[in-house]
BAZALO-605861 format. One record per residue: residue number from 1; residue in one letter; x, y, z of N, C-alpha, C in turn. Coordinates in steps of 0.2 Angstrom, whole numbers. Layout:
{rec NUM "a" {X Y Z} {X Y Z} {X Y Z}}
...
END
This chain:
{rec 1 "s" {515 469 580} {520 468 586} {516 469 592}}
{rec 2 "s" {512 474 591} {508 477 597} {504 471 600}}
{rec 3 "a" {500 469 596} {496 462 597} {499 455 599}}
{rec 4 "y" {505 455 596} {510 448 599} {512 449 605}}
{rec 5 "l" {514 457 608} {515 458 614} {511 455 618}}
{rec 6 "s" {505 459 617} {498 458 622} {496 451 623}}
{rec 7 "l" {497 447 617} {495 440 617} {500 436 621}}
{rec 8 "k" {507 437 621} {513 435 625} {512 435 632}}
{rec 9 "l" {511 442 633} {510 444 640} {503 443 644}}
{rec 10 "g" {499 440 640} {493 437 643} {494 430 644}}
{rec 11 "e" {499 426 641} {501 420 642} {506 421 648}}
{rec 12 "k" {509 425 650} {514 426 655} {522 424 652}}
{rec 13 "n" {522 425 646} {529 423 643} {532 429 639}}
{rec 14 "k" {536 434 645} {537 440 643} {544 439 639}}
{rec 15 "k" {548 433 639} {553 430 634} {552 432 627}}
{rec 16 "e" {547 428 625} {543 427 618} {541 434 616}}
{rec 17 "a" {536 438 621} {535 445 620} {541 448 617}}
{rec 18 "s" {546 448 621} {552 453 619} {554 450 612}}
{rec 19 "k" {555 445 611} {557 443 604} {552 446 600}}
{rec 20 "g" {546 444 600} {542 447 595} {541 456 593}}
{rec 21 "v" {542 458 600} {543 466 597} {550 469 595}}
{rec 22 "l" {556 465 596} {561 465 592} {561 463 585}}
{rec 23 "n" {558 458 583} {558 455 578} {553 459 573}}
{rec 24 "g" {547 463 576} {543 468 573} {546 474 571}}
{rec 25 "i" {549 476 576} {554 483 575} {561 482 570}}
{rec 26 "l" {563 475 570} {568 475 563} {565 473 558}}
{rec 27 "i" {560 470 558} {555 469 550} {554 475 549}}
{rec 28 "s" {551 481 552} {549 487 552} {554 492 549}}
{rec 29 "v" {561 491 552} {566 494 549} {568 493 543}}
{rec 30 "i" {569 486 541} {571 483 536} {566 484 529}}
{rec 31 "v" {560 485 530} {554 487 526} {556 494 523}}
{rec 32 "a" {555 497 529} {555 504 530} {560 507 524}}
{rec 33 "v" {566 503 526} {574 505 522} {573 503 514}}
{rec 34 "l" {569 498 514} {570 495 505} {565 499 503}}
{rec 35 "l" {559 502 506} {553 506 502} {556 513 501}}
{rec 36 "c" {561 515 507} {562 521 505} {567 521 499}}
{rec 37 "a" {572 515 497} {577 515 492} {572 513 487}}
{rec 38 "i" {567 509 486} {564 509 481} {561 514 478}}
{rec 39 "i" {557 519 483} {553 525 481} {559 530 476}}
{rec 40 "i" {565 531 480} {569 536 478} {571 534 472}}
{rec 41 "g" {573 527 470} {576 525 465} {571 524 459}}
{rec 42 "f" {564 524 461} {559 523 455} {553 529 455}}
{rec 43 "l" {555 533 458} {551 539 459} {548 542 453}}
{rec 44 "p" {551 542 448} {546 546 441} {542 539 439}}
{rec 45 "q" {543 535 438} {539 530 439} {531 529 443}}
{rec 46 "i" {533 529 448} {527 527 453} {525 533 453}}
{rec 47 "l" {528 541 451} {521 545 451} {517 544 443}}
{rec 48 "n" {520 541 440} {517 540 432} {511 535 435}}
{rec 49 "l" {513 531 439} {508 525 441} {502 528 444}}
{rec 50 "f" {503 532 448} {499 538 453} {494 542 448}}
{rec 51 "g" {496 542 442} {493 546 438} {496 555 438}}
{rec 52 "c" {501 556 440} {504 563 440} {504 566 433}}
{rec 53 "t" {503 570 434} {504 575 427} {510 578 424}}
{rec 54 "e" {510 581 419} {517 584 418} {517 591 422}}
{rec 55 "a" {512 595 422} {511 602 425} {514 602 432}}
{rec 56 "l" {512 593 435} {512 594 443} {521 589 443}}
{rec 57 "r" {523 587 438} {530 582 439} {535 586 443}}
{rec 58 "n" {537 592 442} {543 595 447} {543 595 454}}
{rec 59 "d" {534 598 456} {533 598 463} {532 591 466}}
{rec 60 "a" {530 587 461} {529 580 464} {537 576 467}}
{rec 61 "m" {541 577 459} {547 575 462} {550 577 468}}
{rec 62 "g" {550 584 470} {554 586 475} {549 584 482}}
{rec 63 "d" {543 585 482} {538 582 487} {539 574 490}}
{rec 64 "g" {539 571 483} {540 563 485} {547 562 487}}
{rec 65 "f" {551 565 485} {558 563 488} {558 564 495}}
{rec 66 "f" {556 570 497} {556 571 505} {552 566 508}}
{rec 67 "v" {546 565 506} {542 559 508} {545 552 509}}
{rec 68 "a" {549 552 503} {551 545 505} {557 544 509}}
{rec 69 "l" {560 551 511} {566 550 515} {563 551 522}}
{rec 70 "g" {557 553 524} {553 553 530} {551 545 531}}
{rec 71 "l" {549 543 526} {545 536 527} {549 531 532}}
{rec 72 "p" {555 529 532} {556 525 537} {555 527 544}}
{rec 73 "f" {555 536 545} {554 538 552} {547 535 553}}
{rec 74 "m" {542 536 548} {535 536 549} {534 529 552}}
{rec 75 "m" {536 526 547} {536 518 547} {536 514 554}}
{rec 76 "i" {544 515 556} {547 513 562} {543 517 569}}
{rec 77 "g" {541 523 569} {539 527 574} {532 524 574}}
{rec 78 "t" {527 522 569} {521 519 570} {520 513 573}}
{rec 79 "t" {526 509 572} {527 502 574} {529 503 582}}
{rec 80 "l" {532 506 582} {535 508 591} {528 512 594}}
{rec 81 "n" {523 515 591} {519 521 595} {515 515 596}}
{rec 82 "s" {512 509 593} {509 504 594} {511 500 599}}
{rec 83 "i" {518 499 601} {520 493 604} {519 497 611}}
{rec 84 "i" {521 504 611} {521 509 616} {514 508 620}}
{rec 85 "r" {509 510 615} {502 508 618} {501 501 622}}
{rec 86 "a" {503 497 618} {504 489 620} {505 487 627}}
{rec 87 "d" {511 492 628} {515 491 634} {512 496 640}}
{rec 88 "g" {507 499 639} {504 504 646} {505 509 646}}
{rec 89 "s" {506 512 640} {507 520 639} {505 524 635}}
{rec 90 "p" {498 524 633} {493 526 628} {494 533 629}}
{rec 91 "k" {495 537 637} {496 544 636} {502 546 632}}
{rec 92 "y" {508 543 634} {514 544 630} {514 543 623}}
{rec 93 "s" {511 538 621} {508 535 613} {507 542 610}}
{rec 94 "m" {501 545 614} {496 550 611} {502 557 611}}
{rec 95 "l" {505 558 617} {509 563 617} {514 564 611}}
{rec 96 "c" {517 558 610} {523 556 604} {518 559 597}}
{rec 97 "n" {512 556 595} {509 559 590} {507 565 589}}
{rec 98 "l" {504 568 596} {503 576 596} {508 580 594}}
{rec 99 "s" {513 578 596} {520 583 597} {521 584 589}}
{rec 100 "g" {523 578 587} {523 579 578} {518 581 575}}
{rec 101 "a" {512 582 575} {507 585 573} {507 591 574}}
{rec 102 "i" {508 594 581} {509 600 582} {517 605 578}}
{rec 103 "i" {520 600 578} {528 603 575} {525 604 567}}
{rec 104 "n" {521 599 565} {520 599 557} {516 605 555}}
{rec 105 "i" {510 607 559} {507 613 560} {510 619 560}}
{rec 106 "i" {515 618 563} {519 625 565} {524 626 559}}
{rec 107 "l" {528 620 557} {533 621 551} {530 622 544}}
{rec 108 "d" {524 618 544} {521 618 537} {521 625 533}}
{rec 109 "p" {518 631 537} {517 637 533} {523 640 531}}
{rec 110 "i" {526 639 537} {535 642 536} {538 639 531}}
{rec 111 "f" {537 633 531} {542 629 526} {539 631 520}}
{rec 112 "v" {531 630 518} {529 631 512} {529 637 509}}
{rec 113 "f" {529 643 513} {530 649 510} {537 652 508}}
{rec 114 "k" {543 648 511} {549 648 508} {551 644 503}}
{rec 115 "m" {547 639 503} {551 633 499} {544 628 495}}
{rec 116 "g" {539 632 496} {533 629 492} {532 620 494}}
{rec 117 "v" {529 618 489} {526 611 492} {533 607 496}}
{rec 118 "e" {539 607 492} {544 604 494} {545 605 501}}
{rec 119 "g" {545 612 504} {545 614 510} {540 610 514}}
{rec 120 "a" {534 609 512} {528 604 516} {530 597 518}}
{rec 121 "a" {534 595 513} {536 588 513} {541 589 519}}
{rec 122 "i" {545 592 519} {551 593 523} {548 594 531}}
{rec 123 "a" {543 600 532} {541 600 538} {537 594 541}}
{rec 124 "t" {535 590 535} {532 583 537} {537 579 541}}
{rec 125 "t" {542 578 537} {547 574 538} {551 575 545}}
{rec 126 "i" {552 582 546} {555 584 554} {550 583 559}}
{rec 127 "s" {545 583 556} {538 581 562} {538 572 564}}
{rec 128 "q" {540 571 558} {539 562 557} {546 559 562}}
{rec 129 "f" {551 563 560} {557 562 565} {556 564 571}}
{rec 130 "v" {554 569 574} {552 571 581} {548 564 584}}
{rec 131 "t" {542 562 582} {538 557 583} {541 551 585}}
{rec 132 "f" {545 549 579} {551 543 580} {556 543 586}}
{rec 133 "a" {559 549 586} {564 551 591} {560 548 599}}
{rec 134 "m" {555 551 598} {551 550 605} {550 544 606}}
{rec 135 "n" {547 540 603} {545 533 602} {552 530 604}}
{rec 136 "v" {558 532 600} {564 527 603} {566 527 608}}
{rec 137 "a" {566 535 612} {568 537 619} {563 532 623}}
{rec 138 "y" {558 531 623} {554 525 628} {556 519 627}}
{rec 139 "l" {560 515 622} {561 510 623} {566 506 630}}
{rec 140 "r" {568 512 632} {573 511 637} {568 511 644}}
{rec 141 "r" {562 513 644} {558 512 648} {552 508 647}}
{rec 142 "l" {552 503 645} {547 498 644} {544 494 649}}
{rec 143 "k" {539 495 651} {537 493 658} {536 485 659}}
{rec 144 "t" {534 481 653} {532 474 653} {537 470 651}}
{rec 145 "i" {542 472 646} {549 467 645} {554 472 644}}
{rec 146 "k" {558 468 644} {567 471 643} {570 468 637}}
{rec 147 "i" {572 473 634} {575 471 629} {583 472 630}}
{rec 148 "t" {585 465 627} {592 463 627} {596 463 620}}
{rec 149 "k" {602 466 621} {607 464 614} {607 458 611}}
{rec 150 "k" {606 453 614} {606 445 612} {600 443 609}}
{rec 151 "d" {595 447 610} {587 445 607} {587 450 600}}
{rec 152 "i" {592 453 599} {590 457 593} {593 454 588}}
{rec 153 "r" {589 449 585} {591 445 579} {583 442 575}}
{rec 154 "l" {584 443 569} {577 440 566} {577 433 567}}
{rec 155 "k" {571 433 569} {569 423 570} {563 422 566}}
{rec 156 "p" {565 418 561} {560 418 555} {552 415 558}}
{rec 157 "s" {552 410 564} {546 410 566} {541 414 569}}
{rec 158 "v" {547 419 572} {543 425 575} {541 430 570}}
{rec 159 "v" {546 430 566} {543 435 562} {537 433 557}}
{rec 160 "l" {536 427 556} {530 423 554} {523 425 558}}
{rec 161 "k" {525 424 565} {519 424 568} {517 432 569}}
{rec 162 "v" {521 436 571} {521 444 571} {517 445 564}}
{rec 163 "s" {520 443 560} {517 446 552} {510 443 552}}
{rec 164 "m" {507 438 551} {500 435 552} {497 439 556}}
{rec 165 "l" {499 442 562} {494 447 566} {493 452 562}}
{rec 166 "g" {499 455 559} {497 462 556} {496 461 547}}
{rec 167 "i" {495 455 544} {492 455 538} {486 457 535}}
{rec 168 "s" {481 457 542} {475 461 540} {474 468 538}}
{rec 169 "s" {478 472 543} {481 479 542} {484 479 536}}
{rec 170 "f" {489 476 534} {492 478 528} {488 477 522}}
{rec 171 "i" {484 472 522} {478 471 514} {474 478 516}}
{rec 172 "t" {473 481 521} {468 486 521} {471 491 518}}
{rec 173 "q" {477 493 520} {480 499 519} {482 499 512}}
{rec 174 "m" {485 493 509} {486 492 502} {480 493 496}}
{rec 175 "s" {476 491 500} {469 492 496} {467 500 496}}
{rec 176 "i" {468 504 500} {468 510 501} {473 513 496}}
{rec 177 "v" {479 511 494} {484 514 490} {480 512 483}}
{rec 178 "l" {479 505 482} {477 505 475} {471 508 474}}
{rec 179 "v" {466 509 478} {461 513 476} {462 520 473}}
{rec 180 "i" {466 523 477} {469 531 476} {473 530 470}}
{rec 181 "a" {477 526 467} {480 526 462} {474 525 456}}
{rec 182 "f" {471 520 457} {465 520 451} {461 525 450}}
{rec 183 "e" {459 529 456} {455 535 456} {459 541 453}}
{rec 184 "n" {464 542 454} {469 546 451} {471 546 443}}
{rec 185 "n" {469 539 442} {472 538 434} {465 539 431}}
END
């Protein structure tokens, strides 16, 4: 979405830039919610795939559940964060990430001592939500484009263009996931 925003702004086409940003956000929401549901629904099988042992299963189930709940906040927040940078506000983008990191650093030991591994996942989810909320709050202050309600709909041609710009990053991330799964097993 951020690359599409930059390209369209370079072409002086703010209307298409807005459509690309909104389509990127909508796709991020859809994929994040689907992944969250899939992970929660198939968590035991996913843990097996990643090499979880019986000794770690209970901790991994609790941790995995809360990580899955935080996934939409993390994914959508990451999407919004890159859009904010492309919109010309890298300091605010950094502040959002830094705020989440600091909150996680503070909450992690508190929650771990009270709830164990599951507490760490809850602390992480809370910090991801804070970052997400700060990113969402910025959308009202976008500098380069205006978001209108009528633009909030998926347009397959725009989704395809935005997706093509992000496919290399996706392949890189999925390769890392596959290597980790292989190494764990």
